[in-house]
C-alpha positions in Angstrom: 71.4 108.7 140.3 73.1 111.5 141.9 77.0 111.7 141.6 78.9 114.2 144.1 82.4 115.1 143.1 85.2 115.8 145.5 88.8 115.2 146.0 88.4 111.8 147.4 85.6 111.3 144.9 88.0 112.0 142.1 90.4 109.2 143.5 87.6 106.9 143.7 86.7 107.6 140.3 90.2 107.2 139.0 90.6 103.9 140.7 87.1 102.7 139.4 88.4 103.5 135.8 91.6 101.5 136.5 89.9 98.3 137.6 91.3 96.5 134.5 94.8 96.7 136.1 93.8 94.6 139.2 92.8 91.7 137.0 95.3 88.7 137.1 98.1 88.6 135.0 96.7 85.7 132.8 93.5 87.6 132.2 95.8 90.6 131.4 97.8 88.6 128.8 94.5 87.4 127.1 93.1 90.8 126.9 96.6 91.6 125.0 96.2 88.6 122.8 93.3 90.4 121.3 95.1 93.5 120.3 97.4 94.1 117.3 101.0 93.8 118.4 101.8 97.4 118.2 98.9 98.4 120.2 99.5 95.8 122.7 103.1 96.9 123.3 101.5 100.6 124.2 99.9 99.3 127.1 103.4 99.1 129.0 103.1 102.7 129.3 99.7 102.6 131.1 100.8 101.9 134.9 103.1 99.8 136.9 101.3 96.9 136.7 101.1 96.9 132.9 104.8 97.4 132.6 105.3 94.5 134.9 103.0 92.3 132.2 105.6 93.1 129.5 108.8 92.1 131.9 111.0 90.3 129.8 112.0 86.8 130.4 116.0 86.6 130.0 118.0 84.2 128.5 121.8 84.8 129.0 124.0 83.2 126.4 128.2 83.1 126.7 130.3 82.5 123.6 133.9 82.1 123.5 134.0 83.4 119.8 132.2 85.7 117.9 128.9 84.3 116.3 129.5 86.3 113.2 132.0 83.5 112.0 130.9 80.8 114.2 128.1 78.7 112.8 127.3 76.6 115.9 126.8 79.8 117.9 124.3 80.8 115.6 122.8 77.5 115.6 122.3 77.8 119.4 120.7 81.1 119.1 118.4 79.7 116.5 117.2 76.8 118.8 116.4 79.5 121.6 114.4 81.4 119.3 112.6 78.3 118.1 111.8 77.6 121.7 110.3 81.2 121.8 108.1 80.8 118.9 106.6 77.5 120.7 105.9 78.8 124.3 102.6 80.2 125.0 102.0 81.5 121.3 98.5 82.5 122.1 99.7 85.7 124.1 102.0 88.4 123.7 105.4 88.4 125.6 109.1 89.7 125.4 112.2 87.7 125.7 115.6 89.4 126.3 118.5 87.4 124.9 121.9 88.5 126.2 124.5 87.5 123.9 127.8 88.0 125.9 131.4 87.6 124.5 134.0 87.6 127.2 137.0 87.5 125.2 136.0 90.9 123.3 134.2 92.3 126.2 131.4 92.9 124.1 127.5 92.3 124.6 124.7 91.9 122.2 121.1 92.5 123.4 118.2 91.5 121.4 114.6 92.0 122.6 112.2 89.5 120.9 108.6 90.8 121.3 106.2 88.0 120.2 102.6 88.6 119.1 99.6 86.4 119.1 98.8 86.7 115.4 102.1 84.6 114.2 104.3 88.0 114.6 107.8 88.6 116.1 109.8 91.7 116.3 113.4 91.6 117.2 115.1 94.6 118.3 119.0 94.8 118.5 121.1 96.9 120.6 124.7 97.1 122.2 125.9 97.9 125.7 128.9 99.1 124.0 128.9 101.5 121.1 130.2 99.7 118.2 130.2 101.1 114.6 130.7 99.3 111.5 129.6 99.3 108.1 127.9 95.9 106.8 126.4 94.0 104.2 123.0 91.9 104.9 122.0 88.9 102.7 118.7 87.2 103.2 118.1 84.1 101.6 115.0 81.7 101.9 116.4 79.2 99.5 118.7 77.3 102.1 117.4 75.1 104.8 119.0 76.9 107.5 119.2 75.0 111.0 115.6 73.5 111.1 116.4 70.1 109.9 114.2 68.3 112.9 110.2 68.4 112.7 109.7 70.3 116.0 112.1 73.1 115.1 110.5 73.2 111.4 107.1 73.4 113.1 108.3 76.4 115.1 109.3 78.7 112.4 106.3 77.7 110.1 104.0 79.4 112.4 106.0 82.8 112.0 104.1 85.0 109.2 105.4 88.4 110.2 108.8 89.5 111.0 110.1 92.9 112.2 113.8 93.8 112.4 115.1 96.8 114.2 118.5 98.3 114.8 120.3 95.2 113.1 124.1 96.1 113.6 127.1 94.2 112.1 127.4 91.9 115.1 124.0 90.4 114.1 124.4 90.0 110.7 124.8 86.4 110.4 122.5 85.8 113.1 119.8 87.5 111.2 120.7 85.7 108.0 120.4 82.3 109.5 116.9 83.2 111.2 115.5 84.5 108.0 116.6 81.2 106.3 114.4 79.2 108.6 111.4 81.5 108.0 110.3 79.4 104.7 106.6 80.5 105.1 107.1 84.1 106.2 104.7 86.7 104.5 105.7 89.9 105.8 109.1 91.5 106.4 110.1 95.0 107.9 113.6 96.3 108.4 114.0 99.7 109.9 116.7 101.9 111.5 119.8 99.7 110.8 122.7 102.0 110.9 125.7 100.9 109.1 123.9 99.0 106.6 125.2 99.7 103.5 123.8 96.8 101.1 120.7 94.7 101.6 120.2 91.7 99.3 116.9 89.8 99.7 116.0 86.6 97.7 112.8 85.3 99.1 110.8 82.4 98.1 107.2 81.7 97.4 105.5 83.3 100.4 106.8 86.8 100.9 104.1 89.0 99.9 104.8 92.3 102.0 108.4 94.0 102.5 109.2 97.3 104.1 112.4 98.8 104.2 112.4 102.0 106.7 115.1 104.5 107.7 118.5 103.0 107.0 120.4 106.2 106.6 123.8 104.5 105.3 122.0 102.2 102.7 123.6 102.4 99.3 122.1 99.4 97.3 119.1 97.4 97.8 118.4 94.1 95.8 115.2 92.4 96.1 113.9 89.1 94.4 110.4 88.1 95.6 108.2 86.3 93.0 105.0 86.7 94.9 105.7 90.3 96.4 102.4 92.5 96.1 103.6 95.6 98.5 106.8 96.9 98.9 107.3 100.1 100.9 110.7 101.9 101.2 111.5 105.1 103.3 114.7 107.1 103.6 117.6 108.2 101.3 117.7 107.2 97.8 119.9 104.1 97.2 120.0 102.2 94.1 117.0 99.8 94.1 117.2 96.7 92.0 113.8 94.6 91.8 114.3 91.3 90.4 111.6 88.7 89.5 109.1 91.0 91.2 106.2 90.8 88.5 103.4 90.7 91.0 103.8 94.1 92.5 100.7 95.9 93.2 101.4 98.7 95.6 104.7 100.6 95.9 106.1 103.4 98.1 109.1 105.4 97.5 109.2 108.0 100.2 112.6 109.6 99.7 112.2 112.0 102.4 115.8 112.1 103.5 117.2 113.0 99.7 119.9 111.6 98.2 122.0 111.3 101.2 125.8 110.5 100.4 124.8 108.4 97.3 124.9 109.8 93.7 121.9 110.3 91.4 122.0 108.1 88.6 119.4 109.0 86.2 119.6 105.9 84.0 119.3 103.8 87.4 116.2 105.5 88.5 114.6 105.0 85.0 115.3 101.4 85.0 113.6 101.3 88.5 110.3 103.2 87.4 110.5 100.8 84.3 110.4 97.9 86.8 107.3 99.4 88.5 105.4 99.9 85.3 102.7 97.2 86.2 102.0 98.6 89.7 98.4 99.8 90.5 99.2 101.9 93.5 102.3 104.0 93.5 103.5 106.6 96.2 106.4 108.8 94.8 108.3 111.7 96.2 107.8 114.8 94.2 111.6 115.8 94.1 112.5 112.6 92.3 110.3 113.6 89.2 111.7 117.1 89.4 115.2 116.0 89.2 114.5 113.8 86.4 112.8 116.3 84.1 115.6 118.8 85.2 118.1 116.2 83.9 116.3 116.2 80.4 113.8 113.2 80.8 110.5 113.9 78.7 108.3 111.1 80.2 106.0 110.8 77.2 108.9 110.0 75.1 110.1 107.2 77.4 109.6 103.3 76.2 107.1 102.4 78.8 103.9 103.8 80.5 102.2 102.9 83.7 99.2 101.3 81.9 97.8 99.8 85.2 98.4 102.8 87.5 95.1 103.6 89.2 96.1 105.6 92.0 99.0 108.0 92.3 100.1 109.6 96.0 102.5 112.4 95.3 104.4 113.6 98.6 106.7 116.6 98.9 107.6 119.4 101.4 106.3 121.9 99.0 104.7 122.7 95.5 106.5 125.0 93.6 106.4 125.6 89.8 109.3 123.1 89.0 107.2 120.2 90.9 103.9 121.4 89.6 105.2 121.1 85.9 106.9 117.8 86.6 103.9 116.2 88.1 101.9 117.2 85.1 104.7 115.7 82.8 104.4 112.6 84.8 100.7 112.2 84.2 101.4 111.8 80.6 102.5 108.1 81.2 99.8 107.2 83.4 96.7 106.7 80.9 94.0 105.1 83.3 94.7 106.9 86.5 91.6 107.3 88.6 92.8 108.6 92.0 95.4 111.2 92.7 96.5 112.4 96.0 99.0 115.5 96.5 100.3 115.4 100.0 102.3 118.3 101.4 104.5 117.3 104.4 105.9 120.8 105.6 107.7 119.0 108.3 110.0 117.1 105.7 113.1 118.9 104.6 113.4 120.4 101.2 115.5 118.7 98.6 117.0 121.4 96.5 117.3 120.4 92.8 121.0 120.8 91.4 121.7 122.3 88.0 121.8 119.4 85.5 123.3 119.7 81.9 120.5 118.3 79.8 122.6 115.4 78.0 119.4 113.7 76.6 117.1 116.4 75.1 116.7 120.0 74.8 115.1 121.5 77.9 111.4 121.4 77.7 110.0 122.3 81.3 110.0 125.7 83.0 108.3 127.3 80.0 105.0 129.2 80.5 102.3 127.3 81.9 100.2 127.5 78.7 103.0 125.3 77.2 103.0 122.9 80.0 99.0 122.8 79.6 98.8 122.2 76.0 101.5 119.4 76.5 99.5 117.4 79.2 97.5 114.5 78.0 93.8 114.4 78.7 93.0 112.5 81.9 90.1 110.8 81.1 89.9 108.2 83.8 90.7 110.6 86.7 87.7 110.9 89.1 89.1 112.0 92.3 91.7 114.4 93.4 92.8 115.2 97.1 95.1 117.9 98.1 96.6 117.4 101.8 98.3 120.3 103.5 97.0 122.8 101.0 97.9 126.4 101.0 96.5 128.8 98.4 99.3 129.8 96.4 99.4 130.6 92.6 101.4 127.2 91.8 99.0 124.9 93.7 96.2 126.9 92.1 97.6 126.5 88.8 97.9 122.6 89.2 94.2 122.7 90.2 93.2 124.4 87.4 95.1 122.2 84.9 93.5 118.9 86.6 90.1 120.6 86.3 90.5 121.4 82.4 92.2 117.7 81.8 89.9 115.5 83.8 86.6 115.3 82.1 85.1 112.7 84.4 86.2 114.2 87.8 84.0 113.6 90.4 85.4 115.1 93.1 88.5 117.6 94.2 89.0 118.2 97.5 91.3 120.0 100.0 92.2 118.5 103.5 93.9 121.2 105.9 96.1 120.3 108.7 93.4 120.7 110.9 91.4 118.0 109.2 89.0 120.4 107.8 87.6 119.5 104.4 86.9 121.8 101.5 85.2 120.6 98.5 86.7 122.7 95.1 84.6 123.3 92.1 85.0 125.7 89.2 82.9 128.8 89.2 82.1 131.2 86.7 82.7 135.0 87.0 78.9 135.5 86.6 77.8 132.7 89.1 80.4 134.0 91.6 78.6 137.3 91.8 75.2 135.5 92.2 76.9 133.3 95.2 78.4 136.3 96.5 75.3 138.0 97.4 74.1 134.9 99.2 77.1 135.2 101.6 77.2 131.6 102.7 79.3 131.0 105.8 81.0 128.1 104.8 82.2 129.2 101.3 84.9 131.1 99.9 86.1 131.9 96.5 89.7 132.4 95.1 90.2 133.7 91.8 92.1 131.7 89.4 95.5 133.1 88.4 94.3 133.5 84.8 91.6 135.6 86.2 88.7 134.1 84.0 86.9 132.2 86.9 86.8 131.5 90.5 87.9 128.5 92.8 84.8 127.9 95.0 85.6 126.2 98.3 82.8 124.7 100.1 83.4 123.1 103.9 82.2 119.7 104.1 80.0 118.9 107.1 81.4 115.6 108.3 84.9 116.6 107.7 86.2 115.1 110.9 85.6 111.6 109.6 88.0 111.3 106.5 91.4 110.0 106.8 94.4 112.0 105.8 97.0 109.4 105.2 98.5 109.2 101.8 
């Protein structure tokens, strides 16, 4: 078959590629129902037709008083949300709730995006800019407003709830909504400006929780007996984990540093102690550095991470202080199997302040030989991966330390920002001379800082298939 290309032919080809947009709305909605909600929402940017598919159903509700203090008004909104959950739940759709307050001349807009997999996203916005600090308490212990069987059935199908940009105007509405979701399994709260305190008391259903990018948060308290995964991103608040003995995977991505909060060494150690049973931990490197600078000696603590199998260390750079802090932290992870070290240069650096060591004599920032001798053997470590690596002395010394301490190491690799992957091995001076004569195109050698061996870097052939998420 011959294909002749021209300007008109190009237009025909483009029209042929967009045949899907010409399908009836019912079929387009059916296609969307087969996609994860976040991917389905992205189709709204494909064309005008797809944008019309996502045109929201609008519901206007007038209030004579502010729903923050009016129980009946919240009840009315919850009933409307129950109706949304019952409507065509097999296909995604968007509802726009316009909550109007004529007396105060304020409007609260709520976009409710409902997915096919028992998932709803609520995004709160205001037509008028209103600032205000507030506290949010979410409980699944009360009965809420779902007293009739129909309403209870509506909320029982809801398994995933995503709350975005909650403001002080909506705090009581959100609390009432959460109290009705008795069988909720996953909750995400993000970008809530003004939220100072978040208290979540979940029942026996919540398994996954994420709190992301709430810049004003100071205190976070969580009680969830079967919670398995907890992810936090943003500034460092006081985090209190109560009745969370089933946690397996925890992320503490403190990319925004301390914010306006205070650094309390005792509080951080209590937090780490509450995480001692987790199997997978992601943590910001600057937090370990600050603890060590404040005088904490990890191997002298009363607890260890005896179940930790995978550690993901993230920071904007590796320097001497961070390198040595990580080495000290490894002393309390005796069965660690996988270590991922991710350098995110797009993150801001969090400079460490000067601490008066009030617990112990200073024990870090000595020569590297002392740090090396005080680091425990890593008898279970099998995989080490560096992401965003650059060949600098501090990083090479960390690699050297891991190569010496991990007797069972199967793989050490470096993933560049371009996703090129290099396998790293230790090469003696004698063997390097032999390899240099072969002049292999996909191999490089770097002399170790101690000058007693080489790091051999060999590029992997199928590097494009490796994930760089850490």
